[in-house]
PLY file of the C-alpha trace (Angstrom):
ply
format ascii 1.0
element vertex 402
property float x
property float y
property float z
element edge 401
property int vertex1
property int vertex2
end_header
0.00 0.00 0.00
1.34 3.43 -0.96
0.58 6.52 1.12
0.08 9.68 -0.96
0.72 12.90 0.92
1.30 15.80 -1.48
-1.11 17.87 -3.59
0.78 16.95 -6.77
0.40 13.21 -6.20
-3.25 13.56 -5.23
-3.96 15.55 -8.38
-2.37 12.78 -10.44
-4.53 10.05 -8.85
-7.79 11.97 -8.60
-7.60 13.96 -11.84
-4.72 13.48 -14.28
-4.74 9.67 -14.29
-8.15 9.19 -12.71
-9.15 6.13 -14.75
-6.20 4.08 -13.48
-7.61 3.99 -9.94
-10.93 2.54 -8.81
-12.81 1.29 -5.78
-12.59 -2.46 -5.28
-15.17 -5.19 -4.66
-14.64 -5.00 -0.88
-15.51 -1.29 -0.88
-18.64 -1.92 -2.94
-19.80 -4.81 -0.75
-19.37 -2.73 2.41
-21.43 0.17 1.06
-23.92 -1.79 -1.05
-26.79 -1.91 1.45
-26.56 1.84 1.88
-26.00 3.25 -1.62
-26.22 0.28 -4.00
-24.70 1.11 -7.37
-24.86 4.88 -6.87
-22.06 7.23 -7.77
-20.18 6.52 -4.52
-19.60 2.88 -5.46
-19.78 2.99 -9.26
-16.64 2.82 -11.40
-15.73 3.05 -15.07
-18.61 3.55 -17.48
-21.29 3.51 -14.75
-19.51 6.25 -12.83
-18.96 8.33 -15.98
-22.64 8.12 -16.94
-23.85 9.09 -13.48
-21.34 11.93 -13.30
-22.65 13.34 -16.58
-26.17 13.27 -15.17
-25.03 15.06 -12.01
-23.22 17.71 -14.04
-26.43 18.47 -15.91
-28.46 18.69 -12.72
-26.20 20.54 -10.27
-25.73 23.69 -12.30
-25.58 27.32 -11.21
-29.17 27.76 -12.39
-30.33 24.76 -10.34
-28.65 26.19 -7.26
-30.11 29.61 -7.98
-33.67 28.54 -8.76
-34.36 25.46 -6.66
-31.74 24.22 -4.19
-31.49 27.58 -2.42
-35.27 27.63 -1.84
-35.19 24.16 -0.28
-32.35 25.02 2.10
-33.96 28.29 3.18
-37.31 26.58 3.80
-35.76 23.81 5.88
-33.37 26.28 7.53
-36.28 28.30 8.83
-37.31 25.24 10.86
-33.87 25.27 12.50
-34.36 28.95 13.34
-37.75 28.15 14.89
-36.18 25.41 17.04
-33.37 27.68 18.19
-35.81 30.50 18.94
-37.82 28.16 21.15
-34.64 27.06 22.96
-33.65 30.70 23.48
-37.09 31.53 24.89
-37.08 28.54 27.25
-33.38 28.63 28.16
-32.85 25.00 27.15
-29.67 23.38 25.85
-29.64 22.22 22.22
-27.54 19.46 20.67
-26.41 21.39 17.60
-24.91 18.38 15.84
-28.19 16.44 16.07
-30.23 19.47 15.04
-28.10 20.16 12.00
-28.10 16.48 10.99
-31.89 16.59 10.93
-31.78 19.82 8.93
-29.39 18.35 6.37
-31.41 15.15 6.01
-34.64 17.11 5.63
-33.10 19.50 3.10
-31.42 16.83 0.98
-34.26 14.37 1.57
-36.86 16.92 0.50
-35.10 17.21 -2.83
-34.41 13.50 -3.23
-37.25 11.60 -1.61
-40.00 14.12 -0.89
-39.97 12.85 2.69
-43.43 13.26 4.21
-44.18 15.81 6.91
-45.59 13.01 9.10
-43.32 12.97 12.16
-43.57 9.23 12.67
-42.44 8.48 9.12
-39.65 11.05 9.37
-38.35 9.44 12.57
-38.40 5.95 11.04
-36.65 7.17 7.90
-33.93 9.07 9.82
-33.42 6.19 12.25
-33.08 3.63 9.44
-30.68 5.92 7.56
-28.49 6.39 10.66
-28.48 2.67 11.42
-27.35 1.87 7.87
-24.49 4.33 8.34
-23.53 2.60 11.59
-23.64 -0.85 9.99
-21.48 0.40 7.13
-18.96 1.93 9.54
-18.72 -1.36 11.46
-18.11 -3.24 8.22
-15.15 -1.00 7.41
-13.28 -2.10 10.56
-14.56 -5.70 10.78
-13.06 -8.10 8.20
-15.54 -10.79 9.30
-18.61 -8.57 9.08
-20.54 -10.94 6.80
-20.28 -13.76 9.35
-21.08 -11.52 12.31
-24.13 -10.02 10.59
-25.43 -13.46 9.66
-25.27 -14.86 13.19
-26.17 -11.74 15.19
-29.21 -10.60 13.22
-27.54 -7.38 12.12
-27.83 -8.44 8.49
-31.61 -8.82 8.74
-31.84 -5.46 10.50
-29.73 -3.83 7.76
-32.08 -5.22 5.11
-35.10 -3.87 6.97
-33.48 -0.43 7.25
-32.64 -0.54 3.55
-36.30 -1.20 2.73
-37.42 1.74 4.91
-35.01 4.13 3.20
-35.89 2.92 -0.29
-39.68 2.89 0.16
-40.38 6.64 -0.24
-38.25 6.73 -3.37
-40.17 3.92 -5.07
-43.50 5.42 -3.96
-42.55 8.76 -5.46
-41.51 7.23 -8.79
-44.80 5.36 -9.01
-46.75 8.49 -8.12
-44.96 10.59 -10.74
-45.55 8.02 -13.48
-49.27 7.82 -12.70
-50.01 11.46 -11.95
-47.24 13.35 -13.73
-45.08 16.18 -12.47
-46.75 19.54 -11.92
-43.90 21.54 -10.38
-42.57 24.67 -12.04
-38.95 23.71 -11.31
-37.53 20.23 -11.80
-36.34 18.40 -8.71
-33.88 15.50 -8.49
-36.42 12.68 -8.91
-37.85 14.33 -12.01
-34.41 14.82 -13.55
-33.60 11.14 -13.04
-37.01 9.93 -14.23
-36.55 11.83 -17.50
-32.89 10.85 -17.95
-31.86 8.20 -20.48
-28.87 5.91 -20.85
-26.47 5.77 -23.81
-28.92 3.82 -25.99
-31.95 5.99 -25.22
-33.64 3.90 -22.52
-34.99 5.36 -19.29
-33.02 4.50 -16.16
-34.21 1.50 -14.09
-35.93 2.29 -10.81
-33.24 0.56 -8.75
-30.54 2.79 -10.23
-32.59 5.94 -9.64
-33.07 4.88 -6.03
-29.35 4.22 -5.63
-28.41 7.61 -7.05
-30.87 9.43 -4.81
-29.65 7.62 -1.70
-26.02 8.34 -2.64
-26.75 12.05 -2.99
-28.62 12.07 0.31
-25.81 10.27 2.12
-23.04 12.47 0.71
-25.00 15.70 1.06
-26.22 15.09 4.59
-22.89 14.16 6.12
-20.87 16.79 4.28
-23.33 19.52 5.25
-23.89 18.49 8.86
-20.25 17.73 9.68
-18.88 20.94 8.19
-21.49 23.09 9.94
-20.99 21.47 13.34
-17.21 21.85 13.22
-17.50 25.39 11.88
-19.71 26.43 14.80
-17.32 24.76 17.24
-14.27 26.46 15.68
-15.90 29.88 15.95
-16.89 29.56 19.62
-14.40 27.24 21.34
-11.84 28.39 23.90
-8.94 29.99 22.04
-11.01 30.98 19.01
-10.14 34.37 17.54
-13.03 36.68 18.54
-12.29 38.95 15.57
-13.19 36.12 13.18
-16.66 35.71 14.68
-17.12 39.48 14.85
-16.18 39.86 11.19
-18.47 37.00 10.16
-21.48 38.38 12.06
-20.88 41.84 10.60
-20.90 40.35 7.10
-24.16 38.57 7.87
-25.76 41.80 9.09
-24.56 43.78 6.08
-25.67 41.19 3.54
-28.90 39.80 5.01
-30.20 42.99 6.66
-32.57 40.93 8.82
-33.90 39.06 5.78
-33.55 35.50 4.49
-30.65 34.14 2.41
-30.97 33.98 -1.36
-28.72 33.18 -4.27
-27.69 36.85 -4.42
-26.77 36.97 -0.72
-24.75 33.74 -1.05
-22.60 35.41 -3.68
-21.82 38.25 -1.28
-20.88 36.09 1.72
-17.21 35.75 0.87
-15.94 35.58 4.44
-18.59 33.02 5.38
-17.41 30.89 2.46
-13.82 31.23 3.68
-14.89 30.07 7.16
-16.63 27.08 5.60
-13.51 26.12 3.62
-11.32 26.52 6.68
-13.58 24.27 8.73
-13.55 21.68 5.96
-9.74 21.88 5.77
-9.33 21.09 9.47
-12.26 18.68 9.74
-12.87 17.01 6.34
-16.07 14.99 6.15
-14.11 11.96 4.86
-10.73 11.98 6.65
-9.16 9.02 4.82
-9.69 7.45 1.39
-8.18 4.68 -0.70
-8.34 3.24 -4.20
-6.90 0.28 -6.04
-4.69 0.64 -9.11
-6.15 -1.13 -12.17
-3.25 -0.55 -14.57
0.45 0.04 -13.92
1.26 3.67 -13.27
4.14 5.95 -12.32
3.48 8.86 -9.96
5.01 12.30 -10.65
7.69 11.67 -7.99
8.79 8.47 -9.77
7.01 5.98 -7.49
5.83 2.91 -9.42
2.32 1.67 -8.69
1.44 -1.76 -10.07
-2.04 -3.02 -10.93
-3.66 -4.51 -7.82
-1.81 -2.25 -5.37
-3.60 0.13 -3.03
-3.02 3.85 -2.75
-4.33 5.74 0.26
-4.37 9.34 1.42
-5.57 11.32 4.40
-7.40 14.59 3.80
-7.21 15.13 7.56
-3.41 15.00 7.66
-3.05 17.00 4.44
-5.27 19.72 5.87
-3.00 20.03 8.92
0.34 19.71 7.14
2.79 22.48 8.05
4.56 21.86 4.76
1.42 22.84 2.87
-0.20 25.39 5.20
2.66 26.81 7.26
3.50 26.72 10.96
-0.03 27.76 11.96
-1.60 24.88 10.02
-3.77 23.80 12.98
-5.19 27.27 13.55
-8.67 28.15 12.33
-7.73 31.01 10.00
-10.28 31.85 7.27
-8.02 34.56 5.85
-6.04 31.77 4.14
-8.72 31.59 1.47
-9.19 34.02 -1.44
-12.31 36.18 -1.44
-12.87 36.21 -5.19
-14.76 32.97 -5.85
-18.52 32.96 -6.37
-20.16 31.02 -3.54
-22.37 28.04 -4.37
-22.70 26.50 -0.89
-25.93 26.43 1.06
-24.14 25.32 4.25
-22.69 28.70 5.11
-26.08 30.19 4.28
-27.57 28.20 7.16
-24.86 29.47 9.50
-25.67 32.98 8.25
-29.32 32.55 9.21
-28.33 31.36 12.69
-25.69 33.97 13.51
-27.82 36.80 12.15
-30.50 35.99 14.74
-28.69 34.50 17.72
-25.55 34.51 19.79
-24.22 31.03 20.48
-22.51 29.72 23.59
-20.85 26.30 23.75
-21.71 24.46 26.96
-18.16 23.01 26.99
-16.02 25.56 25.11
-12.72 24.14 26.40
-13.51 20.54 25.45
-12.29 19.25 22.08
-15.01 16.92 20.75
-13.86 13.36 20.17
-14.11 11.96 16.67
-16.72 9.35 15.91
-15.57 5.86 14.95
-16.70 5.96 11.34
-15.56 6.74 7.81
-16.83 10.30 8.30
-15.46 12.82 10.78
-18.55 13.41 12.86
-18.37 14.19 16.57
-18.65 11.16 18.83
-20.74 12.96 21.46
-23.24 15.79 21.34
-22.34 19.42 20.67
-24.47 21.12 23.35
-25.05 24.86 22.93
-27.02 27.64 24.59
-28.79 30.11 22.37
-29.63 33.77 23.02
-31.63 36.18 20.89
-29.63 39.03 19.42
-31.00 42.42 20.39
-33.15 43.96 17.69
-33.23 40.82 15.54
-36.66 39.45 14.70
-37.47 35.91 13.67
-39.11 35.64 10.27
-42.21 33.42 10.14
-41.81 29.89 8.85
-42.12 29.54 5.11
-44.93 27.41 3.68
-43.85 24.08 2.30
-45.32 21.87 -0.40
-44.39 18.22 -0.11
-45.63 15.08 -1.70
-46.58 12.19 0.51
0 1
1 2
2 3
3 4
4 5
5 6
6 7
7 8
8 9
9 10
10 11
11 12
12 13
13 14
14 15
15 16
16 17
17 18
18 19
19 20
20 21
21 22
22 23
23 24
24 25
25 26
26 27
27 28
28 29
29 30
30 31
31 32
32 33
33 34
34 35
35 36
36 37
37 38
38 39
39 40
40 41
41 42
42 43
43 44
44 45
45 46
46 47
47 48
48 49
49 50
50 51
51 52
52 53
53 54
54 55
55 56
56 57
57 58
58 59
59 60
60 61
61 62
62 63
63 64
64 65
65 66
66 67
67 68
68 69
69 70
70 71
71 72
72 73
73 74
74 75
75 76
76 77
77 78
78 79
79 80
80 81
81 82
82 83
83 84
84 85
85 86
86 87
87 88
88 89
89 90
90 91
91 92
92 93
93 94
94 95
95 96
96 97
97 98
98 99
99 100
100 101
101 102
102 103
103 104
104 105
105 106
106 107
107 108
108 109
109 110
110 111
111 112
112 113
113 114
114 115
115 116
116 117
117 118
118 119
119 120
120 121
121 122
122 123
123 124
124 125
125 126
126 127
127 128
128 129
129 130
130 131
131 132
132 133
133 134
134 135
135 136
136 137
137 138
138 139
139 140
140 141
141 142
142 143
143 144
144 145
145 146
146 147
147 148
148 149
149 150
150 151
151 152
152 153
153 154
154 155
155 156
156 157
157 158
158 159
159 160
160 161
161 162
162 163
163 164
164 165
165 166
166 167
167 168
168 169
169 170
170 171
171 172
172 173
173 174
174 175
175 176
176 177
177 178
178 179
179 180
180 181
181 182
182 183
183 184
184 185
185 186
186 187
187 188
188 189
189 190
190 191
191 192
192 193
193 194
194 195
195 196
196 197
197 198
198 199
199 200
200 201
201 202
202 203
203 204
204 205
205 206
206 207
207 208
208 209
209 210
210 211
211 212
212 213
213 214
214 215
215 216
216 217
217 218
218 219
219 220
220 221
221 222
222 223
223 224
224 225
225 226
226 227
227 228
228 229
229 230
230 231
231 232
232 233
233 234
234 235
235 236
236 237
237 238
238 239
239 240
240 241
241 242
242 243
243 244
244 245
245 246
246 247
247 248
248 249
249 250
250 251
251 252
252 253
253 254
254 255
255 256
256 257
257 258
258 259
259 260
260 261
261 262
262 263
263 264
264 265
265 266
266 267
267 268
268 269
269 270
270 271
271 272
272 273
273 274
274 275
275 276
276 277
277 278
278 279
279 280
280 281
281 282
282 283
283 284
284 285
285 286
286 287
287 288
288 289
289 290
290 291
291 292
292 293
293 294
294 295
295 296
296 297
297 298
298 299
299 300
300 301
301 302
302 303
303 304
304 305
305 306
306 307
307 308
308 309
309 310
310 311
311 312
312 313
313 314
314 315
315 316
316 317
317 318
318 319
319 320
320 321
321 322
322 323
323 324
324 325
325 326
326 327
327 328
328 329
329 330
330 331
331 332
332 333
333 334
334 335
335 336
336 337
337 338
338 339
339 340
340 341
341 342
342 343
343 344
344 345
345 346
346 347
347 348
348 349
349 350
350 351
351 352
352 353
353 354
354 355
355 356
356 357
357 358
358 359
359 360
360 361
361 362
362 363
363 364
364 365
365 366
366 367
367 368
368 369
369 370
370 371
371 372
372 373
373 374
374 375
375 376
376 377
377 378
378 379
379 380
380 381
381 382
382 383
383 384
384 385
385 386
386 387
387 388
388 389
389 390
390 391
391 392
392 393
393 394
394 395
395 396
396 397
397 398
398 399
399 400
400 401
């Protein structure tokens, strides 16, 4: 196994010579119950076809016209929850709250999850359990045997059915009743998509792609937002960073709701998001298998069948790459010229424009969860206080299919 630890080598594997490195059968078997043959497990032609579909869907116009609306609508529910906690003086687990927000936001787009609380709880619980099963498989070489004799395998199958059910119901509903929305959503894009020979995609593949997007979107969004909030408020955090961020929120939002136009103006918020992701990447370690002999830019020979691995976590904290202050949360590292297309920092904007946040344990570094994602092992308890002169906008109406 070869460890890759420089930007040049990573660029070679992930971009320049991308097709020489793939996931292997073990990776696919571990993740199959969760994402099936979605883009996270697909390779070769399957991956290329799905990537083309994603490129057509996740455009600037899609972000501008549809995705932003979904995140703002779901984000308003977070604001309502925090407002209630501020009124009652109760402690909130921010990590759990933001996980629910991310699942609702991504799930609204992918599955049209129903508003029924009971169904939402079952869906979220099944989704989380599948993630836990997958994480256990990563570290347990005998997971197939253990799942067979402990009942975990049957439970995983049941959870898989719960997660898949709303997707299949929606596809059936759309085919019988049609689509009457003014803006296409993810299910409609996939239902209208065709393969290379002009056939519509099979339902199982559509389900797998939707689950993959939900999995990747939820964890990336929730993890980055939780660590960003921690980095801004923990003991030792630079108070000028938070002050500058809040001032930007006030100047841009002016007590209103985020929009595509406000996202483009939140340059410092975007820098904070990137800095959080640098220090706490959603996926801290990755690996691929070489499928044809290759030579890395530094002269290292990689033969077919050999593994290459890299750590985004270590690279993000490398003094060689980032300087002596590599472990410091320092958003000024990032340029302020890029156009922002992230809804995550928009949610933080909504929160910090209305509330002041206090960590219950500001001097405690959260422990990392035992998983393939860098979530916090325990809760992230916070206290919330209304900012003087800041009103809470009423919840936005939602239209969901059941």
